[in-house]
N, C-alpha and C positions, 0 to 999 in steps of 0.2 A: 321573443318567442311568444306563443299563443299560451295564455295562463288561463285556465278554467275557473270561472267564478262559481262559488257555491250559492245554491239556491235554498231558500228558506221552505220547509214544509210547514205551513200555516196551521193545518189540522193538529199535526204533532205539537207544535208550539203552544197552542191554546189547551190541548189536553194535559201537556206537561206543566203548564202554569197551574191549571186547576188541581191536578194530582199533588203537585208539590206544595200548593197552598193549604190543601185539606190535610194530607197525611204527614208530609215531611217536615213541614215548619214546626209543628209541635214537638216532634221527636227531636229536632235540631236544637230547639230552644232548650229542652229538657238535658240533653247532652252536655250543651255549653254550661248550663246551670250546675250540673254535676261536677264537672270538670273545674269550674271556677271555685265551687265550695270545697273541692278537695285541696286546691291550691291555698285556699285561706286557711283551712285547718292544718296544713303542713306549716305555713308560715307562722301560725299562732304557737304550734307545738315547738317548733325550733326557737321562737322568741321567748318561750316561757321561763328558761333559767335567767335570762337577761331581765325580765319583768320582776322575777322574784328578787333578784339581787338588787335591782333598783329600788324596790320597795323597802328592803332592808336597809339600804345605804341611806335613804331618805328618813328613815325611822318612822315609817308609816306601818310597819307590820315587824313583829318580833320574829327572830330566827327560830324555825322549827325544823327538826331533822327530816321528818317524814314529808314535809312540803318540799324540802330541798331535793330528796330522793324522788319524789314524784315528778318535780319539774325536770331532773334529769332523765327519767323514764320517758317522759313526753318528748324531750329533745331527742332521744335515741329513736323513738318511734317515728318522728318528724324526718330525720335523716334516712331512716330505712324506707319511708314512703316517698322520698323524692325521686329516685330513679324511676319507681313504678309510675308516678304521676307524669314524669317527663316522657316516658314511653307511651302512656296512654294518650296524652296530648299530641304526640307526633303521629301515632297511628290514627287518631281521630281527624286531624288535619289532612292526613294522606287519603283517607276515605272520602272525605268531604271532596277534595280536589278530584278524586276519581269519579265521583258521583257527578260533579258539575261537567266533567269532560264527557262522560257517557251521555248526559243530557244534550250536550252540544252536538255530539255525533248524531243523535236522534234527530235533531231538529234539522240539521243540514244534509243536503243530498246532492 
């Protein structure tokens, strides 16, 4: 059968390239950096009791109750933030895919 080929609108292509380079690239890099830093903070919060216990086991630090309680609180905060960060990452990825598809629809006619 006859299949219609999509043609490229070069004016829209050049315009989108300029627009995305000037406005979207900086925002995208900022959002990726924020999400990456959130995941790093969550990983360090979850690992804090393990780090404290390993320092105590290696006799590099003496056991102090308030530090142990603080590391448990950080662990709880990390566990609480995990589903939020996972949802934010998923929504950001879906928004990026939707934006790319929207750009593709604008380029082809």
